[in-house]
Structures are given as structure tokens and as C-alpha cells.
C-alpha positions in Angstrom: -56.3 18.1 -20.8 -58.7 18.1 -17.8 -59.7 21.5 -16.6 -59.4 21.6 -12.8 -59.2 24.2 -10.0 -57.9 24.2 -6.5 -61.2 23.0 -5.0 -59.7 19.5 -5.0 -58.2 18.5 -1.7 -55.1 17.1 -3.5 -53.0 16.8 -0.4 -55.5 14.4 1.2 -55.9 12.5 -2.0 -52.1 12.1 -2.5 -51.9 10.8 1.1 -54.8 8.5 0.5 -53.2 7.0 -2.7 -49.9 6.5 -1.0 -51.6 4.8 2.0 -53.7 2.6 -0.2 -50.8 1.6 -2.3 -48.4 1.3 0.7 -45.8 3.4 -1.0 -43.7 6.5 -0.1 -43.5 9.8 -1.9 -40.5 8.7 -3.9 -42.4 5.7 -5.4 -45.5 7.8 -5.8 -43.5 10.4 -7.8 -42.1 7.7 -10.0 -45.5 6.1 -10.7 -47.2 9.4 -11.4 -44.3 10.9 -13.3 -44.4 14.0 -11.0 -41.1 15.1 -9.4 -40.6 14.8 -5.7 -40.0 18.5 -5.5 -43.4 19.2 -7.1 -45.1 16.8 -4.7 -43.5 18.6 -1.8 -44.7 21.9 -3.1 -48.2 20.4 -3.5 -48.2 19.2 0.1 -47.2 22.7 1.3 -49.5 24.8 -0.9 -52.3 22.3 -1.5 -52.6 23.3 -5.2 -50.8 22.4 -8.4 -50.8 23.2 -12.1 -53.4 21.6 -14.3 -50.9 19.2 -15.9 -49.9 17.9 -12.5 -53.5 17.4 -11.5 -54.0 15.5 -14.7 -51.1 13.2 -14.0 -52.1 12.4 -10.4 -55.8 11.9 -11.1 -55.1 9.9 -14.2 -53.0 7.6 -12.1 -55.9 7.2 -9.7 -58.3 6.5 -12.5 -56.0 3.9 -14.1 -55.7 2.2 -10.7 -59.6 2.2 -10.6 -59.9 4.5 -7.6 -63.2 6.2 -7.5 -62.2 8.7 -4.9 -65.5 9.8 -3.5 -66.9 6.4 -3.1 -63.7 4.9 -1.7 -63.4 7.8 0.8 -66.9 7.3 1.9 -66.3 3.6 2.5 -63.1 4.3 4.4 -64.8 6.8 6.6 -67.6 4.4 7.4 -65.0 1.7 8.1 -62.9 3.9 10.4 -66.0 4.9 12.3 -67.0 1.2 12.7 -63.6 0.3 14.0 -63.5 3.3 16.3 -66.8 2.3 17.8 -65.7 -1.3 18.1 -62.5 -0.3 19.8 -64.1 2.2 22.2 -67.0 -0.2 23.0 -69.5 2.3 21.7 -70.7 0.0 18.9 -74.4 -0.6 19.0 -75.6 -3.6 17.0 -79.2 -3.8 16.2 
């Protein structure tokens, strides 16, 4: 079992996984084998038991998400589109 602590931002990660997969919390619960009630509690408290962390992050790993690198790319992409939309994009 993976040893984890509450330094993970699990609420953001769950949101990211659901957005990336275009699924709702019901489908996410089914895929990760975590109850909807547990997911709701995680979203409220921002923390979970170690076995729940393991289920969620194992799902992410199986789907080939490398969370930090993916988040970095999305942040860069969102920044690019924001600059493009607002007209503040400077091309060199």
C-alpha cells in the first residue's frame, strides 16, 4: 500500500481527472471503486484514507496520467489561450 499524507491536493486532482475524462462523479466513483459518499467527503475535507488515495492515484497511473507534467502543460496552455483571447499574446 502507498504511504501518503494530506499534502496532496486531491480535490483538484479529482476535478482534473473528471474533466480530462469528461465524466461526472458517479462515473468517476465507479471507475475508481470509491463510493460517491466518500468522494463527496473528500471534496469537502480535502483529505482521505490511505486506501482511498491508493485507489484514486492508481486509477490515474493506469490511465497514464503523470499529474505534475500534465498540470504544467495545462497551465501553460490555459495561459496561452488567455493571452490569445485577451489580445495580450506577444509572439517573438
